DOLOKE-579701 format. One record per residue (C-alpha): x negated, y negated, z; residue in one letter. Coordinates in steps of 0.05 Angstrom, whole numbers, m for minus. Example, Ala and Ser with C-alpha at 12.3 -4.5 7.8 and 13.67 -1.06 7.14 Angstrom:
<pts>
     xx     yy     zz code
   m246     90    156    A
   m273     21    143    S
</pts>
This chain:
<pts>
     xx     yy     zz code
      0      0      0    M
    m59    m46     12    G
    m72    m98     64    Q
    m24   m156     69    R
    m35   m218     28    T
    m31   m276     77    R
    m65   m340     96    E
   m119   m329    147    H
    m95   m336    219    S
   m141   m333    279    P
   m145   m267    317    I
   m153   m303    384    I
   m124   m371    396    Y
   m107   m419    453    T
    m38   m439    475    N
    m52   m513    485    R
      8   m523    531    A
    m18   m470    579    A
    m92   m489    578    C
   m109   m523    644    R
   m181   m545    633    D
   m211   m496    683    C
   m271   m474    641    Y
   m260   m401    661    R
   m264   m378    588    C
   m329   m417    579    V
   m359   m383    640    R
   m340   m312    620    V
   m351   m315    545    C
   m415   m274    533    P
   m433   m314    470    V
   m405   m382    489    K
   m356   m382    430    A
   m313   m434    465    I
   m311   m507    447    R
   m282   m557    496    M
   m248   m615    462    R
   m199   m665    493    D
   m194   m620    554    G
   m174   m559    512    Q
   m212   m495    502    A
   m217   m474    429    Q
   m244   m408    404    V
   m298   m417    351    I
   m285   m360    302    E
   m354   m361    270    E
   m385   m350    338    R
   m334   m302    367    C
   m347   m226    372    V
   m274   m213    389    Y
   m290   m176    454    C
   m227   m206    485    G
   m261   m225    551    T
   m229   m294    549    C
   m160   m264    538    V
   m168   m218    598    R
   m199   m270    644    E
   m157   m332    630    C
   m118   m346    695    P
    m65   m386    658    Q
    m55   m334    603    K
    m70   m388    553    A
   m111   m343    507    K
    m69   m302    460    H
    m83   m247    410    V
    m50   m248    342    R
     10   m201    343    D
     10   m157    280    D
     71   m114    295    T
    113   m153    245    A
     64   m130    190    W
     67    m58    215    A
    143    m61    212    E
    139    m88    141    E
     94    m29    121    L
    145     19    149    L
    202    m17    115    A
    168     m8     47    R
    175     67     52    G
    121    118     36    G
     77    155     84    K
     53    109    139    V
      3    140    187    A
    m10    120    259    A
    m82    129    280    S
    m81    128    356    V
   m145    114    394    A
   m165    167    445    P
   m158    115    500    T
    m83    127    496    Y
    m97    181    549    A
   m116    124    596    A
    m65     73    573    A
     m5    118    584    F
     15    160    644    V
     24    235    631    P
     99    235    618    H
     91    177    569    E
     31    210    536    R
     72    273    524    A
    126    232    488    R
     82    181    451    L
     85    219    386    A
    162    221    390    S
    163    146    403    A
    120    132    342    L
    163    177    299    R
    225    139    324    R
    192     74    300    L
    185    106    231    G
    114    132    226    F
    107    194    182    S
     40    218    208    I
     17    214    280    I
    m57    229    288    A
   m114    220    339    E
   m169    172    317    T
   m216    219    354    A
   m213    263    292    V
   m252    208    257    G
   m297    204    318    A
   m315    277    309    A
   m338    262    238    V
   m377    201    261    V
   m411    243    316    A
   m431    295    265    K
   m460    243    217    L
   m495    207    275    T
   m531    271    294    K
   m549    285    222    L
   m576    214    213    F
   m621    220    275    I
   m647    288    252    Q
   m662    262    182    E
   m697    198    204    R
   m737    227    262    G
   m768    180    313    E
   m746    108    312    G
   m701     57    345    A
   m628     68    327    Y
   m564     33    349    I
   m496     66    344    S
   m447     26    301    S
   m383     56    329    A
   m364     m7    368    C
   m343    m66    323    P
   m358   m118    377    A
   m429    m91    383    V
   m438    m93    307    V
   m412   m165    305    R
   m458   m185    362    Y
   m520   m155    329    V
   m504   m187    262    E
   m492   m256    293    R
   m538   m259    354    Y
   m592   m206    343    A
   m600   m205    267    P
   m670   m177    274    Q
   m639   m113    299    S
   m590   m104    241    V
   m637    m54    206    P
   m632    m11    269    N
   m556     m3    264    L
   m538     67    241    M
   m505     61    172    P
   m444    101    195    V
   m373     75    196    V
   m333     71    261    S
   m284    126    281    P
   m225     81    260    M
   m252     72    190    I
   m272    145    184    A
   m203    169    206    H
   m168    121    158    A
   m208    151    101    H
   m189    221    124    L
   m115    204    130    L
   m115    177     59    R
   m155    233     29    E
   m129    293     69    Q
    m58    271     84    H
    m46    225     25    K
    m24    169     71    A
      0    106     35    D
    m16     61     94    A
    m54     67    159    V
    m38     31    224    V
    m90     35    279    F
    m66     31    351    I
   m115     20    408    G
   m141    m26    463    P
   m192    m63    421    C
   m183   m134    393    I
   m248   m129    353    A
   m215    m74    311    K
   m170   m128    280    K
   m232   m163    256    F
   m265    m98    233    E
   m204    m79    191    A
   m210   m146    154    E
   m284   m138    136    R
   m294   m142     62    R
   m328    m74     58    E
   m267    m40     89    Y
   m215    m72     45    E
   m152    m29     37    N
   m177     23     87    V
   m138      3    150    V
    m76    m37    134    D
    m58    m61    203    C
    m85    m60    274    V
    m41    m67    335    I
    m59    m61    408    T
    m28    m18    462    F
      3    m81    490    E
     34    m97    423    E
     60    m26    417    L
     93    m28    485    R
    127    m94    468    A
    149    m65    401    W
    180     m4    435    L
    217    m50    484    D
    245    m92    427    R
    267    m30    391    A
    301     m3    454    G
    259     60    455    I
    248     88    524    S
    199    145    538    F
    250    174    587    N
    300    185    531    S
    251    222    485    L
    230    294    482    E
    158    317    486    E
    123    329    421    S
     52    337    395    R
     11    296    347    F
      9    319    275    D
    m67    319    279    E
   m105    329    344    E
   m180    322    356    A
   m230    372    383    P
   m247    365    456    A
   m316    331    451    P
   m290    276    405    A
   m238    255    456    R
   m295    232    501    A
   m315    176    453    F
   m282    119    493    P
   m325    130    556    V
   m398    112    564    T
   m441    168    534    G
   m381    199    499    G
   m410    193    429    Q
   m474    228    447    L
   m434    282    482    Y
   m390    290    420    A
   m453    291    376    A
   m482    347    419    D
   m549    311    420    V
   m604    362    437    P
   m632    360    507    A
   m700    334    485    E
   m666    269    469    F
   m648    259    542    L
   m719    248    566    D
   m713    172    567    G
   m706    161    493    T
   m630    162    494    V
   m592    105    525    C
   m517    104    534    A
   m494     36    558    I
   m433     m9    566    S
   m426    m83    578    G
   m459   m141    544    V
   m516   m150    594    E
   m539    m79    584    D
   m532    m88    509    L
   m578   m148    510    R
   m630   m111    551    E
   m628    m50    506    S
   m637    m94    444    L
   m700   m121    476    T
   m727    m50    478    L
   m705    m38    406    V
   m742   m100    383    E
   m804    m76    419    S
   m807    m17    371    G
   m794     36    424    A
   m768    104    402    H
   m697     98    427    L
   m626    119    410    V
   m576     69    438    V
   m502     84    444    E
   m473     17    464    P
   m401     m1    479    L
   m388    m75    488    Y
   m334    m70    542    C
   m356    m51    612    S
   m341     22    623    G
   m331     34    549    G
   m267     29    508    C
   m226     46    570    I
   m245    m25    593    G
   m215    m55    530    G
   m177   m121    537    P
   m110    m95    512    A
   m103    m29    549    M
    m34    m47    577    A
    m44     m9    642    T
    m54    m27    714    D
    m98     33    727    A
   m169     15    748    N
   m230     34    708    L
   m243     98    747    F
   m172    122    741    E
   m175    110    666    R
   m240    150    661    R
   m209    208    699    I
   m149    208    652    R
   m193    210    590    V
   m237    266    617    L
   m175    306    635    E
   m152    294    564    H
   m219    323    541    V
   m210    384    585    R
   m139    395    561    S
   m166    403    490    A
   m222    448    514    A
   m171    494    546    R
   m139    502    478    D
   m183    553    443    N
   m160    529    376    N
   m186    459    388    R
   m250    467    428    K
   m297    437    377    A
   m266    446    309    A
   m241    394    261    L
   m172    405    232    P
   m204    415    163    Y
   m271    437    135    D
   m323    383    149    A
   m369    411     97    E
   m323    389     41    T
   m323    316     64    L
   m360    266     21    R
   m415    238     66    V
   m420    174     25    E
   m348    157     43    T
   m369    149    115    F
   m433    110    103    R
   m436     35    106    T
   m485    m22    110    K
   m491    m83    153    F
   m518   m152    139    S
   m550   m203    184    A
   m507   m266    190    A
   m538   m306    246    P
   m497   m361    278    V
   m518   m428    252    E
   m546   m471    308    T
   m562   m544    302    T
   m633   m559    324    P
   m634   m600    387    V
   m692   m646    404    S
   m719   m656    473    E
   m700   m729    470    D
   m628   m711    456    A
   m628   m662    514    I
   m657   m715    560    R
   m604   m765    539    R
   m549   m715    552    A
   m578   m699    621    L
   m586   m773    637    A
   m514   m786    619    K
   m491   m741    676    I
   m545   m761    725    G
   m586   m697    716    K
   m650   m723    686    L
   m688   m710    750    D
   m699   m635    757    P
   m681   m641    830    R
   m611   m662    809    D
   m603   m602    763    Q
   m563   m556    809    L
   m552   m502    756    N
   m488   m485    793    C
   m453   m456    732    G
   m386   m490    748    A
   m384   m518    676    C
   m390   m447    648    G
   m463   m452    627    Y
   m521   m418    663    N
   m561   m482    672    S
   m555   m557    666    C
   m602   m554    607    R
   m558   m504    570    D
   m499   m549    584    K
   m536   m609    557    A
   m553   m571    493    I
   m480   m552    485    A
   m460   m625    494    V
   m508   m646    439    V
   m480   m591    393    R
   m409   m613    406    G
   m389   m550    444    L
   m383   m582    512    A
   m364   m648    544    Q
   m402   m686    598    P
   m339   m685    641    E
   m346   m610    649    M
   m400   m621    702    C
   m365   m614    770    M
   m418   m648    813    P
   m421   m706    763    Y
   m345   m714    764    M
   m346   m712    840    R
   m399   m766    841    F
   m356   m809    794    L
   m295   m798    838    A
   m333   m817    901    E
   m363   m877    867    R
   m295   m898    842    R
   m266   m890    911    T
   m323   m930    941    D
   m311   m983    889    R
   m237   m987    906    I
   m253   m995    980    I
   m306  m1047    966    E
   m261  m1089    923    T
   m197  m1081    964    S
   m167  m1147    989    P
   m146  m1110   1052    N
   m194  m1103   1110    G
   m215  m1030   1121    I
   m252  m1003   1181    V
   m272   m930   1194    I
   m287   m906   1265    L
   m315   m842   1294    D
   m282   m801   1349    R
   m312   m848   1401    D
   m280   m907   1366    L
   m347   m934   1344    R
   m350   m970   1277    I
   m378   m927   1220    L
   m361   m971   1161    A
   m328  m1036   1142    I
   m312  m1066   1075    N
   m325  m1139   1054    P
   m252  m1159   1065    A
   m256  m1135   1137    F
   m321  m1174   1148    Q
   m288  m1237   1122    K
   m226  m1228   1165    M
   m263  m1215   1229    F
   m322  m1261   1216    L
   m373  m1206   1223    C
   m426  m1168   1184    S
   m452  m1096   1181    E
   m490  m1113   1244    A
   m428  m1089   1282    V
   m436  m1018   1257    L
   m442   m971   1316    G
   m406  m1018   1363    R
   m337  m1001   1393    P
   m277  m1029   1356    I
   m258  m1066   1420    S
   m316  m1113   1405    Y
   m274  m1143   1348    L
   m201  m1128   1362    T
   m151  m1093   1407    D
   m169  m1019   1411    A
   m100   m996   1435    K
    m73   m972   1367    P
   m138   m934   1353    F
   m136   m903   1422    E
    m64   m880   1411    D
    m84   m845   1347    V
   m148   m815   1376    A
   m112   m787   1436    S
    m56   m758   1395    G
     m2   m802   1425    V
     16   m821   1354    S
    m11   m796   1287    P
      0   m865   1257    R
      9   m935   1285    V
     37   m992   1245    E
     47  m1061   1274    R
     41  m1136   1263    T
     m9  m1172   1307    T
    m33  m1243   1315    R
   m108  m1250   1324    E
   m113  m1318   1357    I
   m189  m1315   1359    A
   m191  m1310   1284    Y
   m130  m1353   1269    G
    m98  m1298   1230    R
    m37  m1253   1229    V
    m46  m1181   1207    F
     m1  m1123   1188    H
    m42  m1066   1217    Q
    m40   m992   1198    I
    m81   m941   1237    V
    m84   m866   1221    Y
   m131   m808   1233    G
   m170   m760   1189    M
   m177   m700   1235    P
   m216   m658   1185    E
   m270   m711   1183    D
   m264   m733   1256    G
   m251   m804   1235    Q
   m199   m859   1245    I
   m182   m910   1192    V
   m155   m979   1204    G
   m125  m1022   1149    I
   m112  m1096   1160    F
    m67  m1134   1113    V
    m73  m1209   1121    D
     m3  m1238   1125    I
    m23  m1305   1155    T
      1  m1346   1097    E
     67  m1311   1092    S
     76  m1316   1167    T
     62  m1391   1166    L
    109  m1398   1108    T
    164  m1363   1147    R
    151  m1407   1207    E
    155  m1470   1165    K
    220  m1445   1134    L
    247  m1433   1204    T
    231  m1505   1224    V
    262  m1532   1161    L
    323  m1489   1172    H
    331  m1515   1243    E
    321  m1587   1219    Q
    373  m1576   1165    A
    422  m1548   1217    L
    410  m1608   1262    A
    422  m1657   1205    R
    483  m1619   1185    S
    511  m1624   1255    R
    494  m1698   1257    E
    529  m1709   1190    L
    588  m1670   1213    L
    594  m1711   1277    D
    589  m1775   1237    H
    643  m1751   1190    Q
    687  m1733   1248    I
    678  m1801   1280    R
    691  m1835   1213    M
    754  m1795   1205    A
    777  m1814   1274    Q
    762  m1888   1260    D
    799  m1884   1195    I
    858  m1851   1229    T
    859  m1905   1283    R
    854  m1961   1232    L
    908  m1929   1190    L
    952  m1924   1251    A
    941  m1997   1268    E
    953  m2019   1197    N
   1016  m1977   1194    T
   1043  m2010   1257    A
   1027  m2079   1230    R
   1059  m2061   1164    G
   1121  m2038   1197    E
   1125  m2103   1237    E
   1114  m2145   1175    L
   1169  m2108   1137    V
   1216  m2118   1195    K
   1202  m2193   1198    N
   1213  m2199   1123    L
   1280  m2164   1130    I
   1300  m2209   1186    D
   1283  m2271   1146    I
   1322  m2246   1087    A
   1384  m2235   1130    V
   1381  m2305   1160    V
   1375  m2340   1093    E
   1431  m2302   1059    A
   1500  m2343   1048    P
   1557  m2324   1095    S
   1614  m2329   1041    N
   1597  m2304    973    P
   1663  m2326    939    S
   1655  m2399    957    S
   1590  m2401    926    S
   1620  m2381    859    R
   1667  m2440    861    E
</pts>
């Protein structure tokens, strides 16, 4: 069916909303393939070996692995024979009752062929032994682990010629499934994130169509409503011989290859974990006769980042070894492949690797010194090499800053220094007076505003606070009478009025006093009070005046009214006297 045609999408990426700028991924990444930018941790694909350490270690679960189950579902929907190649670590990832029903679950999803990848591991083991026998003495590195291969190609290119030119068990098994079972598509299922990258290598085009992890498989089964409890037990269509099932544990490949005893006299080295890998590569580079079987994850493939199990490393190892013994108890599968290995074409399982060292920008000493100076680390005595930033030394961090991989703000001691300096600056420039006392109420520190308010200098340091002001509120806090005292006090000696706040810092054994100068506002209030009282007095005076005026007006009106009434009466009387007594005679 061929691999999907799609735009490239990163295998490991960061959920920006969840990233909390903790630098954990920078600290744990074995190859420092993390770039910090704007407080976000970004995976640098060209530097990444896809070990998945950052995914496993991120406390915020901000690192995610590309989910390829949708592509697997599309392959199944197209029809044809789709094979599931299941890594031998399934024995550790699933508990016994799940393991017995795993084949049924995969068939329910639609897979036509269910096979153990360890079948391919058996072929790889056989070819590994053959290669060592043909070449004789030398330094050889097993190429079964894709993260190891990627690491050697990118970070130890001088050791690329020492990689055995044999494909991994996943690639070998995919070839077998296509040739022996006529599979139209192959989906690999395992705990390894690096397998996603390996499947996309140009030299393996159209070999493995899709890679999903055990975590993705469990999520897929949940979405499909498939429960192990509702399935019957069934066996795989293709099961591996016992020794090949040991591949996922340290030393498993050499065990499966049945390496002769003489190889175990110090010239054979089975290791796991990146630190052991680095040390073994040092031996390889020295030209020592050595066969190295390296697995990148600590403990081997059972320590893979997508195992989807809570079992610890030792429990996983026990499960795998029991899986090996279960095959050994089956006489038909002790050490035999399910088909004749002699008919296999050896060239199908051979490959080649190419050095592709990570491009690194040369960094001058001057640039390093400038980067160190920027965070106050130019003096070697200030280079704590604490590792909080994620780098092993301040110098390594400075180089990363110059190369654009890190930011100066990642230095915790430097950021603490800035915070303290910023706090000191705030205290120094505060308009409020601040005094800090010890348990005995002696002055430890005062800021400039306090000195101005209390007409003192730093010469008072060490003296009791009572030397300058009332110690009562400080004593109340120190004795536990009150955790905080807040009051307004008038300091007559200094001609000021303060709003005073006193509180304790028990963890530091100190007491803090803050004095807010409210003299001006107090005087303003007092002036307003005087003006208010004066206004009231004048209002009363005006009111009294108006009352008196009203009374006078009333009296005058009364007098005028009486006079008016008398005048009217007189006028009437006059009119009566002057009027004629006989009106008719007057007409004559």
